[in-house]
N, CA, C, O and the ligand as a Tripos MOL2 file, in Angstrom:
@<TRIPOS>MOLECULE
protein
  313   311    79     0     0
PROTEIN
NO_CHARGES

@<TRIPOS>ATOM
      1 N           0.8370   -1.2150    0.0000 N.3       1 MET1
      2 CA          0.0000    0.0000    0.0000 C.3       1 MET1
      3 C           0.8600    1.2490    0.0000 C.2       1 MET1
      4 O           1.8910    1.3040    0.6710 O.2       1 MET1
      5 N           0.4370    2.2410   -0.7480 N.am      2 ASN2
      6 CA          1.1800    3.4830   -0.8010 C.3       2 ASN2
      7 C           1.2430    4.1880    0.5490 C.2       2 ASN2
      8 O           2.1620    4.9660    0.8050 O.2       2 ASN2
      9 N           0.2810    3.9200    1.4010 N.am      3 LEU3
     10 CA          0.2320    4.5970    2.6920 C.3       3 LEU3
     11 C           1.4470    4.2590    3.5510 C.2       3 LEU3
     12 O           1.7930    5.0040    4.4680 O.2       3 LEU3
     13 N           2.0840    3.1470    3.2540 N.am      4 ASP4
     14 CA          3.2380    2.7520    4.0520 C.3       4 ASP4
     15 C           4.5130    3.4830    3.6490 C.2       4 ASP4
     16 O           5.5150    3.4240    4.3620 O.2       4 ASP4
     17 N           4.4810    4.1740    2.5050 N.am      5 LEU5
     18 CA          5.6970    4.8100    2.0160 C.3       5 LEU5
     19 C           5.9390    6.1400    2.7200 C.2       5 LEU5
     20 O           4.9940    6.8060    3.1440 O.2       5 LEU5
     21 N           7.2120    6.5260    2.8420 N.am      6 PRO6
     22 CA          7.5170    7.8500    3.4020 C.3       6 PRO6
     23 C           6.9070    8.9520    2.5440 C.2       6 PRO6
     24 O           6.7270    8.7790    1.3380 O.2       6 PRO6
     25 N           6.5890   10.0860    3.1700 N.am      7 LYS7
     26 CA          5.9390   11.1790    2.4550 C.3       7 LYS7
     27 C           6.7710   11.6780    1.2790 C.2       7 LYS7
     28 O           6.2320   12.0050    0.2210 O.2       7 LYS7
     29 N           8.0810   11.7340    1.4700 N.am      8 ASP8
     30 CA          8.9570   12.2160    0.3990 C.3       8 ASP8
     31 C           8.7490   11.4170   -0.8760 C.2       8 ASP8
     32 O           8.7410   11.9660   -1.9770 O.2       8 ASP8
     33 N           8.5860   10.1410   -0.7120 N.am      9 TYR9
     34 CA          8.4480    9.2750   -1.8850 C.3       9 TYR9
     35 C           7.0890    9.4720   -2.5420 C.2       9 TYR9
     36 O           6.9710    9.4010   -3.7650 O.2       9 TYR9
     37 N           6.0870    9.7150   -1.7510 N.am     10 GLN10
     38 CA          4.7620    9.9130   -2.3330 C.3      10 GLN10
     39 C           4.6860   11.1960   -3.1390 C.2      10 GLN10
     40 O           4.0000   11.2440   -4.1600 O.2      10 GLN10
     41 N           5.3760   12.2310   -2.6990 N.am     11 SER11
     42 CA          5.2420   13.5320   -3.3470 C.3      11 SER11
     43 C           6.1060   13.6410   -4.5970 C.2      11 SER11
     44 O           5.8480   14.4940   -5.4460 O.2      11 SER11
     45 N           7.1160   12.8020   -4.7280 N.am     12 ASN12
     46 CA          7.9520   12.8410   -5.9220 C.3      12 ASN12
     47 C           7.3530   11.9840   -7.0230 C.2      12 ASN12
     48 O           6.7700   10.9300   -6.7720 O.2      12 ASN12
     49 N           7.5130   12.4640   -8.2460 N.am     13 LYS13
     50 CA          7.0320   11.6560   -9.3610 C.3      13 LYS13
     51 C           7.9250   10.4480   -9.5830 C.2      13 LYS13
     52 O           7.4580    9.3680   -9.9460 O.2      13 LYS13
     53 N           9.1980   10.6450   -9.3610 N.am     14 VAL14
     54 CA         10.1500    9.5540   -9.5160 C.3      14 VAL14
     55 C          10.7340    9.2280   -8.1570 C.2      14 VAL14
     56 O          11.2470   10.1050   -7.4620 O.2      14 VAL14
     57 N          10.6550    7.9790   -7.7900 N.am     15 LYS15
     58 CA         11.2870    7.5530   -6.5430 C.3      15 LYS15
     59 C          12.7900    7.5690   -6.7300 C.2      15 LYS15
     60 O          13.3230    6.9270   -7.6350 O.2      15 LYS15
     61 N          13.4670    8.3070   -5.8690 N.am     16 ARG16
     62 CA         14.9140    8.3950   -5.9760 C.3      16 ARG16
     63 C          15.5680    7.3290   -5.1150 C.2      16 ARG16
     64 O          15.0320    6.9250   -4.0830 O.2      16 ARG16
     65 N          16.7150    6.8910   -5.5490 N.am     17 LEU17
     66 CA         17.5050    6.0300   -4.6800 C.3      17 LEU17
     67 C          18.0730    6.8840   -3.5600 C.2      17 LEU17
     68 O          18.4910    8.0170   -3.8020 O.2      17 LEU17
     69 N          18.0970    6.3680   -2.3490 N.am     18 PRO18
     70 CA         18.6860    7.1320   -1.2510 C.3      18 PRO18
     71 C          20.1820    7.3190   -1.4760 C.2      18 PRO18
     72 O          20.8290    6.4720   -2.0930 O.2      18 PRO18
     73 N          20.7420    8.4420   -0.9710 N.am     19 PRO19
     74 CA         22.1590    8.7520   -1.1970 C.3      19 PRO19
     75 C          23.0940    7.6220   -0.7770 C.2      19 PRO19
     76 O          24.1290    7.4050   -1.4060 O.2      19 PRO19
     77 N          22.7360    6.9080    0.2760 N.am     20 SER20
     78 CA         23.6060    5.8200    0.7370 C.3      20 SER20
     79 C          23.7050    4.7200   -0.3100 C.2      20 SER20
     80 O          24.7560    4.1050   -0.4880 O.2      20 SER20
     81 N          22.5950    4.4830   -0.9970 N.am     21 VAL21
     82 CA         22.5920    3.4540   -2.0340 C.3      21 VAL21
     83 C          23.3750    3.9170   -3.2460 C.2      21 VAL21
     84 O          24.1210    3.1470   -3.8500 O.2      21 VAL21
     85 N          23.1980    5.2010   -3.6000 N.am     22 VAL22
     86 CA         23.9410    5.7500   -4.7360 C.3      22 VAL22
     87 C          25.4360    5.6540   -4.4760 C.2      22 VAL22
     88 O          26.2150    5.2920   -5.3570 O.2      22 VAL22
     89 N          25.8180    5.9840   -3.2560 N.am     23 LYS23
     90 CA         27.2270    5.9180   -2.8840 C.3      23 LYS23
     91 C          27.7350    4.4750   -2.9650 C.2      23 LYS23
     92 O          28.8380    4.2030   -3.4380 O.2      23 LYS23
     93 N          26.8960    3.5790   -2.4920 N.am     24 ASP24
     94 CA         27.2190    2.1630   -2.5370 C.3      24 ASP24
     95 C          27.4800    1.7080   -3.9730 C.2      24 ASP24
     96 O          28.4250    0.9690   -4.2490 O.2      24 ASP24
     97 N          26.6190    2.1690   -4.8740 N.am     25 ILE25
     98 CA         26.7650    1.8050   -6.2810 C.3      25 ILE25
     99 C          28.0400    2.4130   -6.8600 C.2      25 ILE25
    100 O          28.7360    1.7760   -7.6510 O.2      25 ILE25
    101 N          28.3410    3.6520   -6.4600 N.am     26 GLU26
    102 CA         29.5710    4.2820   -6.9450 C.3      26 GLU26
    103 C          30.7900    3.4800   -6.5170 C.2      26 GLU26
    104 O          31.7210    3.2750   -7.2950 O.2      26 GLU26
    105 N          30.7700    3.0300   -5.2690 N.am     27 LEU27
    106 CA         31.8850    2.2160   -4.7750 C.3      27 LEU27
    107 C          31.9870    0.9080   -5.5440 C.2      27 LEU27
    108 O          33.0750    0.4580   -5.9010 O.2      27 LEU27
    109 N          30.8310    0.3130   -5.7880 N.am     28 LYS28
    110 CA         30.8230   -0.9470   -6.5420 C.3      28 LYS28
    111 C          31.3220   -0.7140   -7.9580 C.2      28 LYS28
    112 O          32.0730   -1.5220   -8.5050 O.2      28 LYS28
    113 N          30.8960    0.4030   -8.5490 N.am     29 ASN29
    114 CA         31.3320    0.7070   -9.9000 C.3      29 ASN29
    115 C          32.8380    0.9000   -9.9630 C.2      29 ASN29
    116 O          33.4840    0.4920  -10.9280 O.2      29 ASN29
    117 N          33.3840    1.5130   -8.9500 N.am     30 HIS30
    118 CA         34.8310    1.6860   -8.9040 C.3      30 HIS30
    119 C          35.5210    0.3200   -8.9130 C.2      30 HIS30
    120 O          36.4870    0.0940   -9.6420 O.2      30 HIS30
    121 N          34.9970   -0.5790   -8.0840 N.am     31 ALA31
    122 CA         35.5620   -1.9240   -8.0300 C.3      31 ALA31
    123 C          35.3610   -2.6650   -9.3450 C.2      31 ALA31
    124 O          36.2340   -3.3950   -9.8130 O.2      31 ALA31
    125 N          34.1830   -2.4530   -9.9270 N.am     32 ARG32
    126 CA         33.8860   -3.1360  -11.1910 C.3      32 ARG32
    127 C          34.7910   -2.6370  -12.3150 C.2      32 ARG32
    128 O          35.2140   -3.4030  -13.1810 O.2      32 ARG32
    129 N          35.0760   -1.3460  -12.2820 N.am     33 ARG33
    130 CA         35.9630   -0.8020  -13.3020 C.3      33 ARG33
    131 C          37.3540   -1.4280  -13.1900 C.2      33 ARG33
    132 O          37.9870   -1.7750  -14.1870 O.2      33 ARG33
    133 N          37.7970   -1.5550  -11.9630 N.am     34 LEU34
    134 CA         39.1030   -2.1730  -11.7370 C.3      34 LEU34
    135 C          39.1120   -3.6220  -12.2040 C.2      34 LEU34
    136 O          40.1440   -4.1450  -12.6220 O.2      34 LEU34
    137 N          37.9550   -4.2600  -12.1270 N.am     35 ALA35
    138 CA         37.8460   -5.6560  -12.5330 C.3      35 ALA35
    139 C          37.4120   -5.7880  -13.9980 C.2      35 ALA35
    140 O          37.0810   -6.8790  -14.4610 O.2      35 ALA35
    141 N          37.4190   -4.6620  -14.7170 N.am     36 ASN36
    142 CA         37.0240   -4.6540  -16.1290 C.3      36 ASN36
    143 C          35.5860   -5.1120  -16.3520 C.2      36 ASN36
    144 O          35.2700   -5.7330  -17.3670 O.2      36 ASN36
    145 N          34.7250   -4.7990  -15.3960 N.am     37 LEU37
    146 CA         33.3040   -5.0880  -15.5680 C.3      37 LEU37
    147 C          32.5910   -3.7950  -15.9180 C.2      37 LEU37
    148 O          33.0360   -2.7100  -15.5440 O.2      37 LEU37
    149 N          31.5010   -3.9100  -16.6250 N.am     38 SER38
    150 CA         30.7560   -2.6990  -16.9660 C.3      38 SER38
    151 C          30.0730   -2.1620  -15.7120 C.2      38 SER38
    152 O          29.5390   -2.9280  -14.9090 O.2      38 SER38
    153 N          30.0950   -0.8460  -15.5540 N.am     39 PRO39
    154 CA         29.5280   -0.2570  -14.3350 C.3      39 PRO39
    155 C          28.0170   -0.4020  -14.2510 C.2      39 PRO39
    156 O          27.3340   -0.5340  -15.2670 O.2      39 PRO39
    157 N          27.5090   -0.3760  -13.0290 N.am     40 ILE40
    158 CA         26.0620   -0.3840  -12.8060 C.3      40 ILE40
    159 C          25.5230    0.9890  -13.1680 C.2      40 ILE40
    160 O          26.0620    2.0000  -12.7190 O.2      40 ILE40
    161 N          24.4890    1.0410  -13.9570 N.am     41 ARG41
    162 CA         23.8970    2.3250  -14.3450 C.3      41 ARG41
    163 C          22.5670    2.5150  -13.6550 C.2      41 ARG41
    164 O          21.7350    1.6100  -13.6000 O.2      41 ARG41
    165 N          22.3860    3.7120  -13.1300 N.am     42 ILE42
    166 CA         21.0950    4.0570  -12.5310 C.3      42 ILE42
    167 C          20.2340    4.6940  -13.6040 C.2      42 ILE42
    168 O          20.6220    5.6860  -14.2200 O.2      42 ILE42
    169 N          19.0860    4.1280  -13.8170 N.am     43 LYS43
    170 CA         18.1730    4.7480  -14.7700 C.3      43 LYS43
    171 C          16.7500    4.7050  -14.2540 C.2      43 LYS43
    172 O          16.4080    3.9260  -13.3640 O.2      43 LYS43
    173 N          15.9360    5.5560  -14.8330 N.am     44 VAL44
    174 CA         14.5400    5.6170  -14.4100 C.3      44 VAL44
    175 C          13.7520    4.5360  -15.1300 C.2      44 VAL44
    176 O          13.7880    4.4400  -16.3560 O.2      44 VAL44
    177 N          13.0590    3.7450  -14.3780 N.am     45 ARG45
    178 CA         12.2520    2.6730  -14.9440 C.3      45 ARG45
    179 C          10.8400    2.7660  -14.3900 C.2      45 ARG45
    180 O          10.5710    3.4970  -13.4370 O.2      45 ARG45
    181 N           9.9580    2.0180  -15.0040 N.am     46 THR46
    182 CA          8.6060    1.9000  -14.4850 C.3      46 THR46
    183 C           8.5020    0.6030  -13.7120 C.2      46 THR46
    184 O           8.8540   -0.4620  -14.2190 O.2      46 THR46
    185 N           8.0280    0.6910  -12.5070 N.am     47 CYS47
    186 CA          7.8770   -0.4860  -11.6590 C.3      47 CYS47
    187 C           6.9060   -1.4700  -12.3090 C.2      47 CYS47
    188 O           5.7930   -1.0980  -12.6780 O.2      47 CYS47
    189 N           7.3330   -2.7310  -12.4470 N.am     48 ILE48
    190 CA          6.4470   -3.7190  -13.0720 C.3      48 ILE48
    191 C           5.3160   -4.1310  -12.1430 C.2      48 ILE48
    192 O           4.3620   -4.7850  -12.5630 O.2      48 ILE48
    193 N           5.4290   -3.7470  -10.8860 N.am     49 SER49
    194 CA          4.4050   -4.1350   -9.9220 C.3      49 SER49
    195 C           3.3340   -3.0680   -9.7630 C.2      49 SER49
    196 O           2.1420   -3.3740   -9.7910 O.2      49 SER49
    197 N           3.7570   -1.7950   -9.5940 N.am     50 CYS50
    198 CA          2.7700   -0.7460   -9.3280 C.3      50 CYS50
    199 C           2.7670    0.3470  -10.3880 C.2      50 CYS50
    200 O           1.8810    1.2020  -10.3810 O.2      50 CYS50
    201 N           3.7450    0.3390  -11.3080 N.am     51 GLY51
    202 CA          3.7360    1.3050  -12.3930 C.3      51 GLY51
    203 C           4.3640    2.6440  -12.0560 C.2      51 GLY51
    204 O           4.3480    3.5610  -12.8780 O.2      51 GLY51
    205 N           4.9160    2.7700  -10.8570 N.am     52 THR52
    206 CA          5.5560    4.0160  -10.4490 C.3      52 THR52
    207 C           6.8990    4.1750  -11.1460 C.2      52 THR52
    208 O           7.6220    3.1990  -11.3460 O.2      52 THR52
    209 N           7.2320    5.4110  -11.5160 N.am     53 LEU53
    210 CA          8.5690    5.6780  -12.0280 C.3      53 LEU53
    211 C           9.5430    5.6950  -10.8670 C.2      53 LEU53
    212 O           9.2660    6.2830   -9.8210 O.2      53 LEU53
    213 N          10.6700    5.0570  -11.0500 N.am     54 PHE54
    214 CA         11.6460    5.0290   -9.9630 C.3      54 PHE54
    215 C          13.0510    4.8830  -10.5340 C.2      54 PHE54
    216 O          13.2410    4.3840  -11.6430 O.2      54 PHE54
    217 N          14.0280    5.3290   -9.7500 N.am     55 GLU55
    218 CA         15.4220    5.1610  -10.1280 C.3      55 GLU55
    219 C          15.8370    3.7390   -9.8240 C.2      55 GLU55
    220 O          15.6590    3.2520   -8.7070 O.2      55 GLU55
    221 N          16.3860    3.0830  -10.8170 N.am     56 SER56
    222 CA         16.7250    1.6860  -10.6550 C.3      56 SER56
    223 C          18.1800    1.4390  -10.9960 C.2      56 SER56
    224 O          18.7240    2.0210  -11.9340 O.2      56 SER56
    225 N          18.7910    0.5750  -10.2280 N.am     57 ALA57
    226 CA         20.1360    0.1150  -10.5550 C.3      57 ALA57
    227 C          20.0500   -1.3100  -11.0860 C.2      57 ALA57
    228 O          21.0050   -2.0800  -10.9750 O.2      57 ALA57
    229 N          18.9240   -1.6510  -11.6520 N.am     58 GLY58
    230 CA         18.7280   -2.9720  -12.2120 C.3      58 GLY58
    231 C          17.4750   -3.6620  -11.7100 C.2      58 GLY58
    232 O          17.0590   -4.6840  -12.2560 O.2      58 GLY58
    233 N          16.8810   -3.1080  -10.6830 N.am     59 ASN59
    234 CA         15.6670   -3.7040  -10.1380 C.3      59 ASN59
    235 C          14.4950   -3.4740  -11.0810 C.2      59 ASN59
    236 O          14.4560   -2.4890  -11.8180 O.2      59 ASN59
    237 N          13.5600   -4.3830  -11.0440 N.am     60 ARG60
    238 CA         12.3740   -4.2080  -11.8740 C.3      60 ARG60
    239 C          11.2180   -3.6230  -11.1010 C.2      60 ARG60
    240 O          10.2620   -3.1210  -11.6920 O.2      60 ARG60
    241 N          11.2930   -3.6810   -9.7970 N.am     61 THR61
    242 CA         10.2380   -3.0780   -8.9860 C.3      61 THR61
    243 C          10.8320   -1.9850   -8.0980 C.2      61 THR61
    244 O          12.0250   -1.9920   -7.7930 O.2      61 THR61
    245 N           9.9860   -1.0600   -7.6980 N.am     62 CYS62
    246 CA         10.4430    0.0580   -6.8850 C.3      62 CYS62
    247 C          10.6100   -0.3490   -5.4290 C.2      62 CYS62
    248 O          11.1030    0.4340   -4.6180 O.2      62 CYS62
    249 N          10.2090   -1.5490   -5.0970 N.am     63 GLY63
    250 CA         10.3130   -2.0010   -3.7210 C.3      63 GLY63
    251 C           8.9610   -2.0380   -3.0390 C.2      63 GLY63
    252 O           8.8640   -2.3510   -1.8530 O.2      63 GLY63
    253 N           7.9180   -1.7180   -3.7850 N.am     64 CYS64
    254 CA          6.5840   -1.6250   -3.1990 C.3      64 CYS64
    255 C           6.0840   -2.9710   -2.7010 C.2      64 CYS64
    256 O           5.2620   -3.0340   -1.7860 O.2      64 CYS64
    257 N           6.5780   -4.0460   -3.2980 N.am     65 ASN65
    258 CA          6.0870   -5.3650   -2.9130 C.3      65 ASN65
    259 C           6.9290   -6.0090   -1.8090 C.2      65 ASN65
    260 O           6.5940   -7.0770   -1.2960 O.2      65 ASN65
    261 N           8.0110   -5.3490   -1.4610 N.am     66 THR66
    262 CA          8.8140   -5.8330   -0.3410 C.3      66 THR66
    263 C           9.0330   -4.6670    0.6070 C.2      66 THR66
    264 O          10.0160   -3.9350    0.4950 O.2      66 THR66
    265 N           8.1290   -4.5060    1.5170 N.am     67 ARG67
    266 CA          8.0820   -3.3210    2.3490 C.3      67 ARG67
    267 C           9.4060   -3.0630    3.0770 C.2      67 ARG67
    268 O           9.8710   -1.9250    3.1430 O.2      67 ARG67
    269 N           9.9970   -4.1040    3.6110 N.am     68 SER68
    270 CA         11.1770   -3.9010    4.4460 C.3      68 SER68
    271 C          12.3900   -3.4440    3.6360 C.2      68 SER68
    272 O          13.2580   -2.7480    4.1610 O.2      68 SER68
    273 N          12.4540   -3.8330    2.3600 N.am     69 THR69
    274 CA         13.6020   -3.4490    1.5530 C.3      69 THR69
    275 C          13.2820   -2.2880    0.6240 C.2      69 THR69
    276 O          14.0890   -1.9230   -0.2300 O.2      69 THR69
    277 N          12.0910   -1.7070    0.7990 N.am     70 GLY70
    278 CA         11.6150   -0.6820   -0.1250 C.3      70 GLY70
    279 C          12.5900    0.4470   -0.3650 C.2      70 GLY70
    280 O          12.8600    0.7830   -1.5180 O.2      70 GLY70
    281 N          13.1280    1.0410    0.6810 N.am     71 TYR71
    282 CA         13.9370    2.2280    0.4650 C.3      71 TYR71
    283 C          15.4140    1.9020    0.2900 C.2      71 TYR71
    284 O          16.2300    2.8100    0.1350 O.2      71 TYR71
    285 N          15.7700    0.6250    0.3110 N.am     72 ILE72
    286 CA         17.1420    0.2640   -0.0130 C.3      72 ILE72
    287 C          17.1300   -0.5900   -1.2770 C.2      72 ILE72
    288 O          17.8540   -1.5790   -1.3920 O.2      72 ILE72
    289 N          16.2900   -0.1800   -2.2150 N.am     73 ALA73
    290 CA         16.0630   -0.9650   -3.4230 C.3      73 ALA73
    291 C          17.3480   -1.3290   -4.1460 C.2      73 ALA73
    292 O          17.4630   -2.4220   -4.7010 O.2      73 ALA73
    293 N          18.3150   -0.4200   -4.1410 N.am     74 GLY74
    294 CA         19.5290   -0.6610   -4.8970 C.3      74 GLY74
    295 C          20.4150   -1.7450   -4.3340 C.2      74 GLY74
    296 O          21.3590   -2.1860   -4.9910 O.2      74 GLY74
    297 N          20.1240   -2.1740   -3.1360 N.am     75 ARG75
    298 CA         20.9990   -3.1220   -2.4540 C.3      75 ARG75
    299 C          20.8850   -4.5340   -2.9960 C.2      75 ARG75
    300 O          21.7020   -5.3930   -2.6650 O.2      75 ARG75
    301 N          19.8930   -4.7810   -3.8170 N.am     76 GLU76
    302 CA         19.7730   -6.1270   -4.3460 C.3      76 GLU76
    303 C          20.8590   -6.4320   -5.3710 C.2      76 GLU76
    304 O          21.1170   -7.5890   -5.7030 O.2      76 GLU76
    305 N          21.4860   -5.3720   -5.8610 N.am     77 ILE77
    306 CA         22.4890   -5.5410   -6.9090 C.3      77 ILE77
    307 C          23.8490   -5.8960   -6.3120 C.2      77 ILE77
    308 O          24.2870   -5.3080   -5.3230 O.2      77 ILE77
    309 N          24.4940   -6.8600   -6.9300 N.am     78 ILE78
    310 CA         25.8500   -7.2120   -6.4940 C.3      78 ILE78
    311 C          26.8570   -6.6400   -7.4870 C.2      78 ILE78
    312 O          28.0630   -6.8170   -7.3140 O.2      78 ILE78
    313 ZN          6.2900   -0.4140   -7.3030 Zn       79 ZN79
@<TRIPOS>BOND
     1     1     2 1
     2     2     3 1
     3     3     4 2
     4     3     5 am
     5     5     6 1
     6     6     7 1
     7     7     8 2
     8     7     9 am
     9     9    10 1
    10    10    11 1
    11    11    12 2
    12    11    13 am
    13    13    14 1
    14    14    15 1
    15    15    16 2
    16    15    17 am
    17    17    18 1
    18    18    19 1
    19    19    20 2
    20    19    21 am
    21    21    22 1
    22    22    23 1
    23    23    24 2
    24    23    25 am
    25    25    26 1
    26    26    27 1
    27    27    28 2
    28    27    29 am
    29    29    30 1
    30    30    31 1
    31    31    32 2
    32    31    33 am
    33    33    34 1
    34    34    35 1
    35    35    36 2
    36    35    37 am
    37    37    38 1
    38    38    39 1
    39    39    40 2
    40    39    41 am
    41    41    42 1
    42    42    43 1
    43    43    44 2
    44    43    45 am
    45    45    46 1
    46    46    47 1
    47    47    48 2
    48    47    49 am
    49    49    50 1
    50    50    51 1
    51    51    52 2
    52    51    53 am
    53    53    54 1
    54    54    55 1
    55    55    56 2
    56    55    57 am
    57    57    58 1
    58    58    59 1
    59    59    60 2
    60    59    61 am
    61    61    62 1
    62    62    63 1
    63    63    64 2
    64    63    65 am
    65    65    66 1
    66    66    67 1
    67    67    68 2
    68    67    69 am
    69    69    70 1
    70    70    71 1
    71    71    72 2
    72    71    73 am
    73    73    74 1
    74    74    75 1
    75    75    76 2
    76    75    77 am
    77    77    78 1
    78    78    79 1
    79    79    80 2
    80    79    81 am
    81    81    82 1
    82    82    83 1
    83    83    84 2
    84    83    85 am
    85    85    86 1
    86    86    87 1
    87    87    88 2
    88    87    89 am
    89    89    90 1
    90    90    91 1
    91    91    92 2
    92    91    93 am
    93    93    94 1
    94    94    95 1
    95    95    96 2
    96    95    97 am
    97    97    98 1
    98    98    99 1
    99    99   100 2
   100    99   101 am
   101   101   102 1
   102   102   103 1
   103   103   104 2
   104   103   105 am
   105   105   106 1
   106   106   107 1
   107   107   108 2
   108   107   109 am
   109   109   110 1
   110   110   111 1
   111   111   112 2
   112   111   113 am
   113   113   114 1
   114   114   115 1
   115   115   116 2
   116   115   117 am
   117   117   118 1
   118   118   119 1
   119   119   120 2
   120   119   121 am
   121   121   122 1
   122   122   123 1
   123   123   124 2
   124   123   125 am
   125   125   126 1
   126   126   127 1
   127   127   128 2
   128   127   129 am
   129   129   130 1
   130   130   131 1
   131   131   132 2
   132   131   133 am
   133   133   134 1
   134   134   135 1
   135   135   136 2
   136   135   137 am
   137   137   138 1
   138   138   139 1
   139   139   140 2
   140   139   141 am
   141   141   142 1
   142   142   143 1
   143   143   144 2
   144   143   145 am
   145   145   146 1
   146   146   147 1
   147   147   148 2
   148   147   149 am
   149   149   150 1
   150   150   151 1
   151   151   152 2
   152   151   153 am
   153   153   154 1
   154   154   155 1
   155   155   156 2
   156   155   157 am
   157   157   158 1
   158   158   159 1
   159   159   160 2
   160   159   161 am
   161   161   162 1
   162   162   163 1
   163   163   164 2
   164   163   165 am
   165   165   166 1
   166   166   167 1
   167   167   168 2
   168   167   169 am
   169   169   170 1
   170   170   171 1
   171   171   172 2
   172   171   173 am
   173   173   174 1
   174   174   175 1
   175   175   176 2
   176   175   177 am
   177   177   178 1
   178   178   179 1
   179   179   180 2
   180   179   181 am
   181   181   182 1
   182   182   183 1
   183   183   184 2
   184   183   185 am
   185   185   186 1
   186   186   187 1
   187   187   188 2
   188   187   189 am
   189   189   190 1
   190   190   191 1
   191   191   192 2
   192   191   193 am
   193   193   194 1
   194   194   195 1
   195   195   196 2
   196   195   197 am
   197   197   198 1
   198   198   199 1
   199   199   200 2
   200   199   201 am
   201   201   202 1
   202   202   203 1
   203   203   204 2
   204   203   205 am
   205   205   206 1
   206   206   207 1
   207   207   208 2
   208   207   209 am
   209   209   210 1
   210   210   211 1
   211   211   212 2
   212   211   213 am
   213   213   214 1
   214   214   215 1
   215   215   216 2
   216   215   217 am
   217   217   218 1
   218   218   219 1
   219   219   220 2
   220   219   221 am
   221   221   222 1
   222   222   223 1
   223   223   224 2
   224   223   225 am
   225   225   226 1
   226   226   227 1
   227   227   228 2
   228   227   229 am
   229   229   230 1
   230   230   231 1
   231   231   232 2
   232   231   233 am
   233   233   234 1
   234   234   235 1
   235   235   236 2
   236   235   237 am
   237   237   238 1
   238   238   239 1
   239   239   240 2
   240   239   241 am
   241   241   242 1
   242   242   243 1
   243   243   244 2
   244   243   245 am
   245   245   246 1
   246   246   247 1
   247   247   248 2
   248   247   249 am
   249   249   250 1
   250   250   251 1
   251   251   252 2
   252   251   253 am
   253   253   254 1
   254   254   255 1
   255   255   256 2
   256   255   257 am
   257   257   258 1
   258   258   259 1
   259   259   260 2
   260   259   261 am
   261   261   262 1
   262   262   263 1
   263   263   264 2
   264   263   265 am
   265   265   266 1
   266   266   267 1
   267   267   268 2
   268   267   269 am
   269   269   270 1
   270   270   271 1
   271   271   272 2
   272   271   273 am
   273   273   274 1
   274   274   275 1
   275   275   276 2
   276   275   277 am
   277   277   278 1
   278   278   279 1
   279   279   280 2
   280   279   281 am
   281   281   282 1
   282   282   283 1
   283   283   284 2
   284   283   285 am
   285   285   286 1
   286   286   287 1
   287   287   288 2
   288   287   289 am
   289   289   290 1
   290   290   291 1
   291   291   292 2
   292   291   293 am
   293   293   294 1
   294   294   295 1
   295   295   296 2
   296   295   297 am
   297   297   298 1
   298   298   299 1
   299   299   300 2
   300   299   301 am
   301   301   302 1
   302   302   303 1
   303   303   304 2
   304   303   305 am
   305   305   306 1
   306   306   307 1
   307   307   308 2
   308   307   309 am
   309   309   310 1
   310   310   311 1
   311   311   312 2
@<TRIPOS>SUBSTRUCTURE
     1 MET1         2 RESIDUE 1 A MET
     2 ASN2         6 RESIDUE 1 A ASN
     3 LEU3        10 RESIDUE 1 A LEU
     4 ASP4        14 RESIDUE 1 A ASP
     5 LEU5        18 RESIDUE 1 A LEU
     6 PRO6        22 RESIDUE 1 A PRO
     7 LYS7        26 RESIDUE 1 A LYS
     8 ASP8        30 RESIDUE 1 A ASP
     9 TYR9        34 RESIDUE 1 A TYR
    10 GLN10       38 RESIDUE 1 A GLN
    11 SER11       42 RESIDUE 1 A SER
    12 ASN12       46 RESIDUE 1 A ASN
    13 LYS13       50 RESIDUE 1 A LYS
    14 VAL14       54 RESIDUE 1 A VAL
    15 LYS15       58 RESIDUE 1 A LYS
    16 ARG16       62 RESIDUE 1 A ARG
    17 LEU17       66 RESIDUE 1 A LEU
    18 PRO18       70 RESIDUE 1 A PRO
    19 PRO19       74 RESIDUE 1 A PRO
    20 SER20       78 RESIDUE 1 A SER
    21 VAL21       82 RESIDUE 1 A VAL
    22 VAL22       86 RESIDUE 1 A VAL
    23 LYS23       90 RESIDUE 1 A LYS
    24 ASP24       94 RESIDUE 1 A ASP
    25 ILE25       98 RESIDUE 1 A ILE
    26 GLU26      102 RESIDUE 1 A GLU
    27 LEU27      106 RESIDUE 1 A LEU
    28 LYS28      110 RESIDUE 1 A LYS
    29 ASN29      114 RESIDUE 1 A ASN
    30 HIS30      118 RESIDUE 1 A HIS
    31 ALA31      122 RESIDUE 1 A ALA
    32 ARG32      126 RESIDUE 1 A ARG
    33 ARG33      130 RESIDUE 1 A ARG
    34 LEU34      134 RESIDUE 1 A LEU
    35 ALA35      138 RESIDUE 1 A ALA
    36 ASN36      142 RESIDUE 1 A ASN
    37 LEU37      146 RESIDUE 1 A LEU
    38 SER38      150 RESIDUE 1 A SER
    39 PRO39      154 RESIDUE 1 A PRO
    40 ILE40      158 RESIDUE 1 A ILE
    41 ARG41      162 RESIDUE 1 A ARG
    42 ILE42      166 RESIDUE 1 A ILE
    43 LYS43      170 RESIDUE 1 A LYS
    44 VAL44      174 RESIDUE 1 A VAL
    45 ARG45      178 RESIDUE 1 A ARG
    46 THR46      182 RESIDUE 1 A THR
    47 CYS47      186 RESIDUE 1 A CYS
    48 ILE48      190 RESIDUE 1 A ILE
    49 SER49      194 RESIDUE 1 A SER
    50 CYS50      198 RESIDUE 1 A CYS
    51 GLY51      202 RESIDUE 1 A GLY
    52 THR52      206 RESIDUE 1 A THR
    53 LEU53      210 RESIDUE 1 A LEU
    54 PHE54      214 RESIDUE 1 A PHE
    55 GLU55      218 RESIDUE 1 A GLU
    56 SER56      222 RESIDUE 1 A SER
    57 ALA57      226 RESIDUE 1 A ALA
    58 GLY58      230 RESIDUE 1 A GLY
    59 ASN59      234 RESIDUE 1 A ASN
    60 ARG60      238 RESIDUE 1 A ARG
    61 THR61      242 RESIDUE 1 A THR
    62 CYS62      246 RESIDUE 1 A CYS
    63 GLY63      250 RESIDUE 1 A GLY
    64 CYS64      254 RESIDUE 1 A CYS
    65 ASN65      258 RESIDUE 1 A ASN
    66 THR66      262 RESIDUE 1 A THR
    67 ARG67      266 RESIDUE 1 A ARG
    68 SER68      270 RESIDUE 1 A SER
    69 THR69      274 RESIDUE 1 A THR
    70 GLY70      278 RESIDUE 1 A GLY
    71 TYR71      282 RESIDUE 1 A TYR
    72 ILE72      286 RESIDUE 1 A ILE
    73 ALA73      290 RESIDUE 1 A ALA
    74 GLY74      294 RESIDUE 1 A GLY
    75 ARG75      298 RESIDUE 1 A ARG
    76 GLU76      302 RESIDUE 1 A GLU
    77 ILE77      306 RESIDUE 1 A ILE
    78 ILE78      310 RESIDUE 1 A ILE
    79 ZN79       313 GROUP 0 **** ****
């Protein structure tokens, strides 16, 4: 339910990744570059579950279906 989401997320058209997750991805990208892997790209996608636009580092859902991991959506990526 949308009522469970923080107000910031409800008022934005696009759900943003929290800064901690973005930083995490930057660190991973640095490591990936050193390992000659292509970096993780953050892009705006439409959630396949609820249709919300959200910043994704590869996830297909914005986290709406997994309440506890909702705001750390980017953490599913290795
Ligand atoms: Zn969703």
